[in-house]
Biopython code that builds the backbone (N, CA, C, O; Angstrom):
import numpy as np
from Bio.PDB.StructureBuilder import StructureBuilder

atoms = [
    (1, "MET", "N", (0.872, -1.156, 0.072)),
    (1, "MET", "CA", (0.017, -0.142, 0.049)),
    (1, "MET", "C", (0.899, 1.289, -0.047)),
    (1, "MET", "O", (1.885, 1.489, 0.661)),
    (2, "HIS", "N", (0.462, 2.116, -0.895)),
    (2, "HIS", "CA", (1.314, 3.490, -0.930)),
    (2, "HIS", "C", (0.528, 4.574, -0.289)),
    (2, "HIS", "O", (-0.654, 4.748, -0.585)),
    (3, "VAL", "N", (1.173, 5.328, 0.608)),
    (3, "VAL", "CA", (0.649, 6.510, 1.264)),
    (3, "VAL", "C", (1.599, 7.768, 1.050)),
    (3, "VAL", "O", (2.816, 7.630, 0.925)),
    (4, "THR", "N", (1.009, 8.914, 1.018)),
    (4, "THR", "CA", (1.819, 10.194, 1.004)),
    (4, "THR", "C", (1.664, 10.816, 2.384)),
    (4, "THR", "O", (0.579, 10.814, 2.965)),
    (5, "VAL", "N", (2.694, 11.312, 2.862)),
    (5, "VAL", "CA", (2.738, 11.968, 4.244)),
    (5, "VAL", "C", (3.246, 13.362, 3.979)),
    (5, "VAL", "O", (4.249, 13.570, 3.295)),
    (6, "LYS", "N", (2.506, 14.336, 4.556)),
    (6, "LYS", "CA", (2.889, 15.860, 4.597)),
    (6, "LYS", "C", (3.068, 16.161, 5.938)),
    (6, "LYS", "O", (2.378, 15.633, 6.810)),
    (7, "TYR", "N", (4.014, 17.035, 6.189)),
    (7, "TYR", "CA", (4.438, 17.521, 7.505)),
    (7, "TYR", "C", (3.987, 19.086, 7.631)),
    (7, "TYR", "O", (4.223, 19.899, 6.737)),
    (8, "PHE", "N", (3.374, 19.383, 8.729)),
    (8, "PHE", "CA", (2.937, 20.766, 9.006)),
    (8, "PHE", "C", (3.496, 21.073, 10.439)),
    (8, "PHE", "O", (3.481, 20.249, 11.354)),
    (9, "GLY", "N", (3.981, 22.325, 10.533)),
    (9, "GLY", "CA", (4.561, 22.891, 11.857)),
    (9, "GLY", "C", (5.982, 22.916, 11.855)),
    (9, "GLY", "O", (6.686, 22.016, 11.396)),
    (10, "ALA", "N", (6.437, 24.098, 12.441)),
    (10, "ALA", "CA", (7.914, 24.444, 12.331)),
    (10, "ALA", "C", (8.765, 23.328, 12.917)),
    (10, "ALA", "O", (9.749, 22.981, 12.262)),
    (11, "PRO", "N", (8.512, 22.742, 14.039)),
    (11, "PRO", "CA", (9.500, 21.670, 14.622)),
    (11, "PRO", "C", (9.712, 20.450, 13.570)),
    (11, "PRO", "O", (10.740, 19.773, 13.534)),
    (12, "LEU", "N", (8.622, 20.272, 12.742)),
    (12, "LEU", "CA", (8.606, 19.002, 11.938)),
    (12, "LEU", "C", (9.420, 19.411, 10.672)),
    (12, "LEU", "O", (9.606, 18.552, 9.811)),
    (13, "ALA", "N", (9.908, 20.644, 10.507)),
    (13, "ALA", "CA", (10.812, 20.993, 9.243)),
    (13, "ALA", "C", (12.046, 20.202, 9.402)),
    (13, "ALA", "O", (12.706, 19.823, 8.435)),
    (14, "LYS", "N", (12.383, 19.931, 10.753)),
    (14, "LYS", "CA", (13.639, 19.065, 11.006)),
    (14, "LYS", "C", (13.541, 17.707, 10.273)),
    (14, "LYS", "O", (14.563, 17.186, 9.827)),
    (15, "LEU", "N", (12.492, 17.206, 10.159)),
    (15, "LEU", "CA", (12.234, 15.906, 9.612)),
    (15, "LEU", "C", (12.671, 15.692, 8.088)),
    (15, "LEU", "O", (12.796, 14.582, 7.571)),
    (16, "GLY", "N", (12.872, 16.838, 7.482)),
    (16, "GLY", "CA", (13.329, 16.674, 6.054)),
    (16, "GLY", "C", (12.417, 17.373, 5.123)),
    (16, "GLY", "O", (11.997, 18.500, 5.387)),
    (17, "PRO", "N", (12.087, 16.722, 4.010)),
    (17, "PRO", "CA", (11.133, 17.408, 3.093)),
    (17, "PRO", "C", (9.670, 17.438, 3.705)),
    (17, "PRO", "O", (9.289, 16.717, 4.627)),
    (18, "THR", "N", (8.943, 18.353, 3.067)),
    (18, "THR", "CA", (7.601, 18.597, 3.740)),
    (18, "THR", "C", (6.671, 17.533, 3.216)),
    (18, "THR", "O", (5.576, 17.444, 3.771)),
    (19, "ALA", "N", (6.941, 16.754, 2.271)),
    (19, "ALA", "CA", (6.212, 15.556, 1.923)),
    (19, "ALA", "C", (7.086, 14.304, 1.553)),
    (19, "ALA", "O", (8.186, 14.395, 1.007)),
    (20, "SER", "N", (6.514, 13.192, 1.890)),
    (20, "SER", "CA", (7.335, 11.898, 1.676)),
    (20, "SER", "C", (6.329, 10.883, 1.108)),
    (20, "SER", "O", (5.125, 11.140, 1.094)),
    (21, "GLN", "N", (6.813, 9.772, 0.656)),
    (21, "GLN", "CA", (6.007, 8.777, 0.091)),
    (21, "GLN", "C", (6.475, 7.452, 0.812)),
    (21, "GLN", "O", (7.675, 7.226, 0.961)),
    (22, "TYR", "N", (5.459, 6.547, 1.276)),
    (22, "TYR", "CA", (5.919, 5.335, 2.131)),
    (22, "TYR", "C", (5.094, 4.195, 1.496)),
    (22, "TYR", "O", (3.947, 4.399, 1.099)),
    (23, "ASN", "N", (5.668, 3.047, 1.410)),
    (23, "ASN", "CA", (5.027, 1.778, 1.097)),
    (23, "ASN", "C", (4.832, 0.906, 2.469)),
    (23, "ASN", "O", (5.788, 0.580, 3.172)),
    (24, "LEU", "N", (3.597, 0.601, 2.735)),
    (24, "LEU", "CA", (3.278, -0.146, 3.852)),
    (24, "LEU", "C", (2.620, -1.355, 3.518)),
    (24, "LEU", "O", (2.039, -1.400, 2.434)),
    (25, "PRO", "N", (2.609, -2.553, 4.426)),
    (25, "PRO", "CA", (1.690, -3.549, 4.047)),
    (25, "PRO", "C", (0.304, -3.273, 4.329)),
    (25, "PRO", "O", (-0.088, -2.388, 5.090)),
    (26, "ALA", "N", (-0.461, -4.120, 3.642)),
    (26, "ALA", "CA", (-2.080, -4.011, 3.765)),
    (26, "ALA", "C", (-2.305, -4.123, 5.204)),
    (26, "ALA", "O", (-1.569, -4.832, 5.890)),
    (27, "GLY", "N", (-3.333, -3.429, 5.728)),
    (27, "GLY", "CA", (-3.788, -3.452, 7.124)),
    (27, "GLY", "C", (-3.033, -2.533, 8.032)),
    (27, "GLY", "O", (-3.321, -2.482, 9.227)),
    (28, "ALA", "N", (-1.981, -1.731, 7.458)),
    (28, "ALA", "CA", (-1.163, -0.840, 8.371)),
    (28, "ALA", "C", (-2.009, 0.155, 8.943)),
    (28, "ALA", "O", (-3.079, 0.422, 8.396)),
    (29, "THR", "N", (-1.649, 0.725, 9.976)),
    (29, "THR", "CA", (-2.212, 1.838, 10.729)),
    (29, "THR", "C", (-1.334, 2.992, 10.801)),
    (29, "THR", "O", (-0.159, 2.929, 10.438)),
    (30, "VAL", "N", (-1.955, 4.204, 11.331)),
    (30, "VAL", "CA", (-1.056, 5.313, 11.449)),
    (30, "VAL", "C", (0.111, 5.113, 12.355)),
    (30, "VAL", "O", (1.186, 5.667, 12.130)),
    (31, "ALA", "N", (-0.102, 4.260, 13.466)),
    (31, "ALA", "CA", (0.886, 3.897, 14.250)),
    (31, "ALA", "C", (2.114, 3.296, 13.546)),
    (31, "ALA", "O", (3.269, 3.618, 13.826)),
    (32, "ASN", "N", (1.772, 2.406, 12.618)),
    (32, "ASN", "CA", (2.681, 1.594, 11.950)),
    (32, "ASN", "C", (3.520, 2.652, 11.052)),
    (32, "ASN", "O", (4.744, 2.568, 10.954)),
    (33, "LEU", "N", (2.863, 3.516, 10.495)),
    (33, "LEU", "CA", (3.488, 4.514, 9.546)),
    (33, "LEU", "C", (4.451, 5.361, 10.409)),
    (33, "LEU", "O", (5.581, 5.555, 9.963)),
    (34, "LEU", "N", (4.081, 5.912, 11.675)),
    (34, "LEU", "CA", (4.718, 6.690, 12.470)),
    (34, "LEU", "C", (6.065, 5.993, 12.921)),
    (34, "LEU", "O", (7.115, 6.621, 13.054)),
    (35, "GLU", "N", (5.930, 4.595, 13.151)),
    (35, "GLU", "CA", (7.119, 3.702, 13.535)),
    (35, "GLU", "C", (7.975, 3.705, 12.365)),
    (35, "GLU", "O", (9.181, 3.858, 12.559)),
    (36, "LEU", "N", (7.535, 3.556, 11.151)),
    (36, "LEU", "CA", (8.344, 3.487, 9.929)),
    (36, "LEU", "C", (9.141, 4.765, 9.948)),
    (36, "LEU", "O", (10.368, 4.772, 10.041)),
    (37, "ILE", "N", (8.372, 5.880, 9.852)),
    (37, "ILE", "CA", (9.123, 7.239, 9.806)),
    (37, "ILE", "C", (10.083, 7.429, 10.882)),
    (37, "ILE", "O", (11.081, 8.120, 10.679)),
    (38, "GLY", "N", (9.865, 6.863, 12.038)),
    (38, "GLY", "CA", (10.782, 7.022, 13.126)),
    (38, "GLY", "C", (11.974, 6.166, 12.988)),
    (38, "GLY", "O", (12.922, 6.409, 13.733)),
    (39, "THR", "N", (12.058, 5.245, 12.183)),
    (39, "THR", "CA", (13.362, 4.468, 11.828)),
    (39, "THR", "C", (14.233, 5.271, 11.028)),
    (39, "THR", "O", (15.422, 4.975, 10.918)),
    (40, "GLU", "N", (13.755, 6.220, 10.488)),
    (40, "GLU", "CA", (14.651, 7.212, 9.526)),
    (40, "GLU", "C", (15.244, 8.418, 10.460)),
    (40, "GLU", "O", (16.066, 9.198, 9.981)),
    (41, "LEU", "N", (14.827, 8.531, 11.714)),
    (41, "LEU", "CA", (15.149, 9.695, 12.494)),
    (41, "LEU", "C", (16.191, 9.410, 13.527)),
    (41, "LEU", "O", (16.259, 8.268, 13.983)),
    (42, "PRO", "N", (17.012, 10.347, 13.940)),
    (42, "PRO", "CA", (17.721, 10.163, 15.084)),
    (42, "PRO", "C", (16.800, 10.092, 16.398)),
    (42, "PRO", "O", (15.693, 10.629, 16.406)),
    (43, "GLU", "N", (17.270, 9.458, 17.419)),
    (43, "GLU", "CA", (16.438, 9.256, 18.566)),
    (43, "GLU", "C", (15.762, 10.514, 19.189)),
    (43, "GLU", "O", (14.622, 10.407, 19.639)),
    (44, "GLN", "N", (16.426, 11.702, 19.230)),
    (44, "GLN", "CA", (15.860, 12.940, 19.806)),
    (44, "GLN", "C", (14.693, 13.293, 18.870)),
    (44, "GLN", "O", (13.622, 13.632, 19.374)),
    (45, "GLU", "N", (14.845, 13.230, 17.480)),
    (45, "GLU", "CA", (13.739, 13.767, 16.797)),
    (45, "GLU", "C", (12.596, 12.776, 16.666)),
    (45, "GLU", "O", (11.524, 13.197, 16.232)),
    (46, "LYS", "N", (12.726, 11.472, 17.008)),
    (46, "LYS", "CA", (11.678, 10.659, 17.135)),
    (46, "LYS", "C", (10.557, 11.133, 18.141)),
    (46, "LYS", "O", (9.354, 10.954, 17.951)),
    (47, "LYS", "N", (11.054, 11.695, 19.121)),
    (47, "LYS", "CA", (10.136, 12.286, 20.102)),
    (47, "LYS", "C", (9.091, 13.333, 19.524)),
    (47, "LYS", "O", (7.977, 13.558, 19.998)),
    (48, "LEU", "N", (9.610, 13.874, 18.515)),
    (48, "LEU", "CA", (8.599, 14.982, 17.932)),
    (48, "LEU", "C", (7.301, 14.271, 17.535)),
    (48, "LEU", "O", (6.179, 14.742, 17.720)),
    (49, "LEU", "N", (7.577, 13.064, 16.957)),
    (49, "LEU", "CA", (6.391, 12.338, 16.404)),
    (49, "LEU", "C", (5.442, 12.003, 17.396)),
    (49, "LEU", "O", (4.268, 11.841, 17.064)),
    (50, "GLU", "N", (5.820, 11.871, 18.640)),
    (50, "GLU", "CA", (4.989, 11.501, 19.793)),
    (50, "GLU", "C", (4.027, 12.526, 20.040)),
    (50, "GLU", "O", (2.949, 12.268, 20.575)),
    (51, "MET", "N", (4.394, 13.812, 19.639)),
    (51, "MET", "CA", (3.543, 15.089, 20.048)),
    (51, "MET", "C", (2.712, 15.420, 18.907)),
    (51, "MET", "O", (2.031, 16.445, 18.872)),
    (52, "THR", "N", (2.761, 14.529, 17.935)),
    (52, "THR", "CA", (1.955, 15.099, 16.674)),
    (52, "THR", "C", (0.459, 14.713, 16.687)),
    (52, "THR", "O", (0.002, 13.847, 17.434)),
    (53, "THR", "N", (-0.210, 15.370, 15.867)),
    (53, "THR", "CA", (-1.711, 14.923, 15.574)),
    (53, "THR", "C", (-1.739, 14.570, 14.144)),
    (53, "THR", "O", (-1.080, 15.234, 13.344)),
    (54, "CYS", "N", (-2.484, 13.532, 13.755)),
    (54, "CYS", "CA", (-2.506, 13.029, 12.346)),
    (54, "CYS", "C", (-3.891, 13.159, 11.863)),
    (54, "CYS", "O", (-4.874, 12.947, 12.574)),
    (55, "MET", "N", (-3.934, 13.543, 10.529)),
    (55, "MET", "CA", (-5.273, 13.622, 9.867)),
    (55, "MET", "C", (-5.194, 12.826, 8.535)),
    (55, "MET", "O", (-4.184, 12.789, 7.832)),
    (56, "VAL", "N", (-6.277, 12.240, 8.279)),
    (56, "VAL", "CA", (-6.420, 11.501, 7.029)),
    (56, "VAL", "C", (-7.851, 11.889, 6.466)),
    (56, "VAL", "O", (-8.882, 11.764, 7.127)),
    (57, "LYS", "N", (-7.797, 12.376, 5.164)),
    (57, "LYS", "CA", (-8.938, 12.776, 4.443)),
    (57, "LYS", "C", (-9.622, 13.934, 5.223)),
    (57, "LYS", "O", (-10.847, 14.052, 5.181)),
    (58, "GLY", "N", (-8.828, 14.805, 5.948)),
    (58, "GLY", "CA", (-9.300, 16.061, 6.564)),
    (58, "GLY", "C", (-9.967, 15.785, 7.994)),
    (58, "GLY", "O", (-10.567, 16.647, 8.636)),
    (59, "VAL", "N", (-9.793, 14.582, 8.363)),
    (59, "VAL", "CA", (-10.332, 14.184, 9.707)),
    (59, "VAL", "C", (-9.121, 13.747, 10.774)),
    (59, "VAL", "O", (-8.299, 12.881, 10.476)),
    (60, "ILE", "N", (-9.114, 14.343, 11.853)),
    (60, "ILE", "CA", (-8.227, 13.940, 12.923)),
    (60, "ILE", "C", (-8.496, 12.422, 13.197)),
    (60, "ILE", "O", (-9.642, 12.003, 13.356)),
    (61, "VAL", "N", (-7.438, 11.649, 13.243)),
    (61, "VAL", "CA", (-7.455, 10.223, 13.521)),
    (61, "VAL", "C", (-6.654, 9.835, 14.686)),
    (61, "VAL", "O", (-5.730, 10.567, 15.041)),
    (62, "LYS", "N", (-6.941, 8.683, 15.353)),
    (62, "LYS", "CA", (-6.140, 8.043, 16.299)),
    (62, "LYS", "C", (-5.015, 7.256, 15.670)),
    (62, "LYS", "O", (-5.037, 7.040, 14.458)),
    (63, "ARG", "N", (-4.065, 6.832, 16.411)),
    (63, "ARG", "CA", (-2.981, 6.067, 16.044)),
    (63, "ARG", "C", (-3.404, 4.745, 15.394)),
    (63, "ARG", "O", (-2.771, 4.214, 14.482)),
    (64, "GLU", "N", (-4.606, 4.222, 15.977)),
    (64, "GLU", "CA", (-5.045, 2.853, 15.594)),
    (64, "GLU", "C", (-5.799, 2.940, 14.120)),
    (64, "GLU", "O", (-6.208, 1.932, 13.543)),
    (65, "HIS", "N", (-5.911, 4.114, 13.657)),
    (65, "HIS", "CA", (-6.715, 4.264, 12.382)),
    (65, "HIS", "C", (-6.000, 3.394, 11.251)),
    (65, "HIS", "O", (-4.790, 3.482, 11.040)),
    (66, "GLY", "N", (-6.741, 2.658, 10.635)),
    (66, "GLY", "CA", (-6.271, 1.843, 9.413)),
    (66, "GLY", "C", (-6.169, 2.659, 8.112)),
    (66, "GLY", "O", (-7.100, 3.364, 7.722)),
    (67, "LEU", "N", (-5.094, 2.546, 7.509)),
    (67, "LEU", "CA", (-4.770, 3.202, 6.352)),
    (67, "LEU", "C", (-5.228, 2.512, 5.051)),
    (67, "LEU", "O", (-5.334, 1.286, 5.027)),
    (68, "GLN", "N", (-5.514, 3.302, 3.921)),
    (68, "GLN", "CA", (-5.774, 2.543, 2.694)),
    (68, "GLN", "C", (-4.850, 3.166, 1.614)),
    (68, "GLN", "O", (-4.343, 4.286, 1.681)),
    (69, "ASP", "N", (-4.703, 2.217, 0.553)),
    (69, "ASP", "CA", (-3.734, 2.576, -0.535)),
    (69, "ASP", "C", (-4.151, 3.996, -0.939)),
    (69, "ASP", "O", (-5.349, 4.277, -0.929)),
    (70, "GLY", "N", (-3.332, 4.809, -1.256)),
    (70, "GLY", "CA", (-3.431, 6.194, -1.852)),
    (70, "GLY", "C", (-3.809, 7.218, -0.643)),
    (70, "GLY", "O", (-4.038, 8.390, -0.944)),
    (71, "ASP", "N", (-3.871, 6.855, 0.553)),
    (71, "ASP", "CA", (-4.251, 7.910, 1.558)),
    (71, "ASP", "C", (-3.097, 8.960, 1.646)),
    (71, "ASP", "O", (-1.932, 8.663, 1.382)),
    (72, "GLU", "N", (-3.486, 10.181, 2.025)),
    (72, "GLU", "CA", (-2.515, 11.110, 2.204)),
    (72, "GLU", "C", (-2.753, 11.516, 3.753)),
    (72, "GLU", "O", (-3.848, 11.866, 4.193)),
    (73, "VAL", "N", (-1.663, 11.424, 4.450)),
    (73, "VAL", "CA", (-1.766, 11.693, 5.935)),
    (73, "VAL", "C", (-1.049, 12.850, 6.220)),
    (73, "VAL", "O", (0.083, 13.013, 5.766)),
    (74, "HIS", "N", (-1.659, 13.753, 7.005)),
    (74, "HIS", "CA", (-1.101, 14.979, 7.469)),
    (74, "HIS", "C", (-0.631, 14.867, 8.810)),
    (74, "HIS", "O", (-1.469, 14.604, 9.672)),
    (75, "ILE", "N", (0.738, 15.044, 9.187)),
    (75, "ILE", "CA", (1.239, 15.074, 10.421)),
    (75, "ILE", "C", (1.482, 16.520, 10.885)),
    (75, "ILE", "O", (2.325, 17.237, 10.346)),
    (76, "LEU", "N", (0.701, 16.918, 11.912)),
    (76, "LEU", "CA", (0.725, 18.154, 12.454)),
    (76, "LEU", "C", (1.364, 18.416, 13.842)),
    (76, "LEU", "O", (1.041, 17.699, 14.789)),
    (77, "PHE", "N", (2.190, 19.341, 13.980)),
    (77, "PHE", "CA", (2.758, 19.679, 15.371)),
    (77, "PHE", "C", (1.848, 20.649, 15.941)),
    (77, "PHE", "O", (1.436, 21.580, 15.249)),
    (78, "PRO", "N", (1.475, 20.492, 17.239)),
    (78, "PRO", "CA", (0.545, 21.441, 17.903)),
    (78, "PRO", "C", (1.331, 22.794, 18.099)),
    (78, "PRO", "O", (2.531, 22.803, 18.372)),
    (79, "LEU", "N", (0.591, 23.914, 17.945)),
    (79, "LEU", "CA", (1.046, 25.207, 18.117)),
    (79, "LEU", "C", (0.977, 25.652, 19.535)),
    (79, "LEU", "O", (-0.014, 25.350, 20.200)),
    (80, "LEU", "N", (1.932, 26.334, 20.044)),
    (80, "LEU", "CA", (1.904, 26.749, 21.456)),
    (80, "LEU", "C", (1.777, 28.252, 21.404)),
    (80, "LEU", "O", (2.061, 28.946, 20.428)),
    (81, "GLY", "N", (1.326, 28.667, 22.543)),
    (81, "GLY", "CA", (1.210, 30.166, 22.670)),
    (81, "GLY", "C", (-0.137, 30.733, 22.990)),
    (81, "GLY", "O", (-1.041, 29.931, 23.222)),
    (82, "GLY", "N", (-0.352, 31.860, 23.025)),
    (82, "GLY", "CA", (-1.670, 32.292, 23.342)),
    (82, "GLY", "C", (-1.899, 33.763, 23.125)),
    (82, "GLY", "O", (-3.000, 34.258, 23.363)),
]
sb = StructureBuilder()
sb.init_structure("model")
sb.init_model(0)
sb.init_chain("A")
sb.init_seg("    ")
for serial, (resi, resn, name, xyz) in enumerate(atoms, 1):
    if name == "N":
        sb.init_residue(resn, " ", resi, " ")
    sb.init_atom(name, np.array(xyz, "f"), 0.0, 1.0, " ", f" {name:<3s}", serial, name[0])
structure = sb.get_structure()
């Protein structure tokens, strides 16, 4: 299964390009995707992924959300301030 990931939020700029493509096995979840992304990052930057919110098809989803071929996953870093 092929998914596209787009990153939003200043701290996530450290992760590299603003969009990436990943191949996952059928039945993969958002958690599986984040684990795969984490294998490409230094340990300190993996922690950024723990603080993110994920969206699929414009809807905020939990880590257990099942992905489908062609999905576009938006990974958002929460904004701080007031």
